[in-house]
C-alpha positions in Angstrom: -20.2 -25.5 -5.8 -17.5 -26.5 -3.3 -18.2 -24.7 0.0 -14.6 -25.4 1.2 -13.2 -23.6 -1.9 -15.5 -20.6 -1.2 -14.4 -20.4 2.4 -10.7 -20.6 1.3 -11.3 -17.8 -1.2 -13.0 -15.7 1.4 -10.1 -16.4 3.8 -7.4 -15.6 1.3 -9.3 -12.4 0.2 -9.4 -11.2 3.8 -5.8 -12.0 4.8 -4.2 -10.8 1.5 -6.5 -7.8 1.2 -5.4 -6.5 4.6 -1.8 -6.2 3.4 -3.0 -4.5 0.2 -5.1 -2.2 2.4 -2.0 -1.3 4.4 0.0 -0.3 1.3 -3.0 1.5 -0.2 -3.5 3.5 3.1 0.0 4.9 2.7 -0.8 5.9 -0.8 -4.0 7.6 0.0 -2.5 9.3 3.1 0.1 10.9 0.8 -2.6 12.0 -1.7 -5.0 13.3 1.1 -2.4 15.5 2.8 -0.3 16.5 -0.2 -2.4 16.2 -3.4 0.3 13.9 -4.7 -0.4 10.8 -6.7 2.6 8.7 -5.9 3.2 6.3 -8.9 6.4 5.3 -7.2 4.5 3.4 -4.4 4.6 0.1 -6.3 8.4 0.2 -6.9 8.9 1.3 -3.3 7.0 -1.9 -2.1 9.4 -3.9 -4.3 12.4 -2.0 -2.9 11.3 -2.9 0.6 11.0 -6.5 -0.5 14.6 -6.4 -1.8 15.8 -4.8 1.4 14.3 -7.8 3.3 15.9 -10.1 0.8 19.3 -8.5 1.2 19.1 -8.7 5.0 18.1 -12.3 4.8 20.7 -13.4 2.3 23.7 -11.4 3.5 23.1 -11.2 7.3 20.7 -14.1 7.8 18.2 -11.8 9.5 14.6 -13.2 9.9 12.1 -11.4 7.8 10.0 -10.1 10.7 13.1 -9.0 12.7 14.3 -7.3 9.6 11.3 -5.0 9.7 13.0 -3.2 12.7 15.5 -2.1 10.0 13.5 -1.8 6.9 10.6 0.3 8.3 12.8 3.2 9.5 14.9 2.8 6.4 11.9 3.2 4.1 10.7 6.2 6.2 14.1 7.9 5.6 13.8 7.0 1.8 10.4 8.7 1.8 11.7 11.8 3.5 14.6 12.0 1.0 12.2 11.6 -2.0 9.9 14.2 -0.6 12.8 16.7 0.0 14.5 16.1 -3.4 11.5 15.8 -5.7 8.0 16.2 -4.2 8.6 19.3 -2.0 9.7 21.3 -5.1 6.3 20.9 -6.8 4.2 24.1 -6.4 1.1 25.7 -7.9 -2.2 24.4 -9.4 -0.4 21.9 -11.6 1.2 20.2 -8.6 -1.0 17.1 -8.7 -0.6 16.5 -12.5 3.2 17.1 -12.2 3.4 14.7 -9.3 2.4 11.9 -11.7 5.4 12.6 -14.0 7.8 13.2 -11.1 6.9 10.0 -9.2 6.9 8.0 -12.4 10.5 9.2 -13.1 11.5 8.3 -9.5 9.9 4.9 -10.1 12.0 4.4 -13.2 15.2 5.4 -11.4 14.6 3.0 -8.6 13.6 0.2 -11.0 16.9 0.7 -13.0 18.9 0.7 -9.8 17.2 -2.6 -8.6 17.8 -4.3 -11.9 21.5 -3.3 -11.8 21.9 -4.5 -8.2 19.8 -7.7 -8.2 19.3 -8.5 -11.9 16.0 -9.1 -13.6 15.6 -12.7 -12.3 12.7 -13.4 -10.0 13.4 -14.0 -6.3 11.3 -14.9 -3.3 11.7 -14.4 0.4 12.2 -17.5 2.5 11.5 -18.6 6.1 10.3 -21.6 8.0 6.8 -20.2 8.2 6.5 -19.2 4.5 5.3 -22.6 3.3 3.7 -24.0 6.5 0.0 -23.8 7.4 -2.5 -25.1 10.0 -6.0 -26.2 9.4 -9.3 -25.2 11.0 -11.8 -27.7 9.8 -11.3 -28.1 6.1 -9.7 -24.6 5.6 -6.0 -24.2 5.7 -4.3 -21.0 7.0 -0.8 -20.2 5.9 1.4 -18.9 8.7 2.8 -16.1 6.6 -0.7 -15.0 5.6 -1.9 -15.0 9.2 1.3 -13.1 10.3 0.7 -10.6 7.5 -2.9 -10.1 8.6 -1.8 -9.5 12.2 1.0 -7.2 11.1 -1.3 -5.2 8.9 -3.8 -4.9 11.8 -1.2 -3.7 14.2 0.2 -1.1 11.8 -3.2 0.1 10.7 -4.3 0.4 14.3 -1.1 2.3 15.1 -1.8 4.6 12.2 -5.4 5.1 13.4 -4.0 5.9 16.9 -1.6 8.4 15.5 -4.3 10.1 13.5 -7.0 10.3 16.2 -5.2 10.2 19.5 -2.1 12.4 19.1 -1.5 16.1 18.5 0.3 15.4 15.3 -2.7 13.5 14.1 -4.8 16.6 14.6 -2.4 18.4 12.3 -2.7 15.6 9.8 -6.4 15.6 9.8 -6.6 19.4 9.6 -4.3 19.2 6.5 -6.4 16.4 5.0 -9.4 18.7 5.3 -7.9 22.0 4.1 -4.3 22.9 3.9 -4.9 26.6 3.7 -7.1 26.7 6.8 -4.6 24.4 8.6 -1.8 26.9 7.9 -3.9 29.8 9.1 -4.3 28.2 12.5 -0.5 27.7 12.9 0.1 24.2 11.6 3.3 23.7 9.8 1.8 22.0 6.7 5.2 21.5 5.0 6.5 19.5 8.0 3.3 17.5 8.2 3.4 16.8 4.5 7.1 15.6 4.7 6.4 13.3 7.7 3.2 11.9 6.1 5.1 11.1 2.9 7.7 9.3 5.0 5.0 7.3 6.8 3.2 6.5 3.6 6.5 5.0 2.3 7.4 3.4 5.6 4.4 1.1 5.6 5.6 -0.4 2.3 8.3 -2.1 4.3 5.8 -4.4 5.9 3.7 -4.8 2.7 6.8 -5.5 0.7 8.1 -8.2 3.0 4.8 -10.0 3.1 4.4 -9.6 -0.7 7.9 -10.9 -1.3 7.3 -13.9 1.0 4.1 -14.9 -0.8 5.1 -14.1 -4.4 8.1 -14.2 -6.6 9.1 -10.8 -7.7 11.5 -8.6 -9.6 11.6 -4.8 -10.2 9.0 -5.0 -13.0 6.5 -6.5 -10.6 5.9 -3.0 -9.5 3.6 -2.2 -12.5 1.1 -4.8 -11.4 1.3 -3.6 -7.8 0.7 0.1 -8.6 -2.3 -0.6 -10.8 -3.9 -2.6 -8.0 -3.1 0.1 -5.4 -4.4 2.9 -7.5 -7.6 0.9 -8.2 -8.1 0.4 -4.4 -7.7 4.1 -3.5 -9.9 5.3 -6.4 -12.5 2.8 -5.5 -12.4 3.7 -1.8 -12.4 7.4 -2.5 -9.3 9.5 -3.1 -8.0 10.6 0.2 -10.3 8.4 2.3 -8.2 6.3 4.7 -11.1 4.2 5.8 -12.1 3.7 2.2 -8.6 2.5 1.3 -8.8 -0.1 4.1 -12.2 -1.4 3.1 -11.5 -1.3 -0.6 -8.2 -3.2 -0.2 -9.9 -6.1 1.6 -13.0 -5.9 -0.6 -11.1 -5.9 -4.0 -9.0 -9.0 -3.1 -12.0 -10.7 -1.7 -14.0 -10.1 -4.9 -11.1 -11.2 -7.1 -10.7 -14.5 -5.2 -14.4 -15.2 -5.1 -14.7 -14.6 -8.9 -11.8 -17.0 -9.4 -13.6 -19.7 -7.6 -17.2 -19.1 -8.7 -16.5 -18.2 -12.3 -13.0 -18.5 -13.7 -9.4 -17.6 -12.5 -9.0 -15.8 -15.8 -11.5 -13.2 -14.7 -10.0 -12.8 -11.2 -7.7 -9.8 -11.9 -10.2 -8.3 -14.4 -12.8 -8.2 -11.7 -10.9 -5.4 -10.0 -11.4 -3.1 -12.9 -14.9 -4.2 -13.7 -15.9 -3.4 -10.1 -14.1 -0.1 -10.3 -15.9 0.9 -13.5 -19.3 0.0 -12.1 -18.7 2.0 -8.9 -17.4 5.1 -10.6 -20.4 5.1 -13.0 -22.6 5.3 -9.9 -20.3 7.3 -7.6 -17.5 9.1 -9.5 -15.9 10.1 -6.2 -15.6 6.5 -5.1 -17.4 4.5 -2.4 -16.3 6.7 0.6 -15.1 9.8 -1.2 -16.8 13.2 -1.1 -17.3 15.7 -3.9 -14.4 17.8 -2.6 -10.9 16.7 -3.4 -10.0 16.2 0.2 -11.7 13.8 2.6 -10.9 12.6 6.1 
């Protein structure tokens, strides 16, 4: 067995997995605070990729500089979606209804993207997209390394926000129990709205890196959301740490299976691993028996 191929697979799993972890963390943050399963997360990643594409094509703005525009833009998009659609969901059927509502939102955005950009595949470009450097026999793509660093910075910022700020205390209290949080004076509605915005904002970074490393169109969102849902279920619904570790772990497993066994089984390994884990721990690797976990 080629050791260089295994090292390359491990490297790709770590670097790519960190970006998936970033996107999945936004998804699990939304579920943890709001009990909302956001099926629109996949198409929002693609929307962010198209925003980077538009900035690059029409205004010649570098992909990473463009994040200064796309991150706050996606935050506002998240706030608008929460205000118009998600915030209106009430009662015990809220979680189930969120699946239908966010799926409808996904279809609306997909249709708008198809009308605006057509159904043809596009890919983001930059001098660093197809360049790499070597350490020994292993090659590291600039874009993958930049994506890893970007994901690390944003995840660290999210961790700092959650554990080192007063707002983070409110978020963690809402993650644990919304009713108790409201009783001690926390504005759960405001926290939920901001968390939804943050969960959508991180798609800007994920979408840009995804669009630079893959060709995409609006329909690509279906593959993305299946992977992101697999990651958060595997890590444990509502577990931020679980989403981070599962994101890296799932891509790592997929790449290793592709090298050791067959590329045909690479994507399938996601769902095989998920099935095995859920048979042993129905709540996921880092989940608890309760619906909410910190």
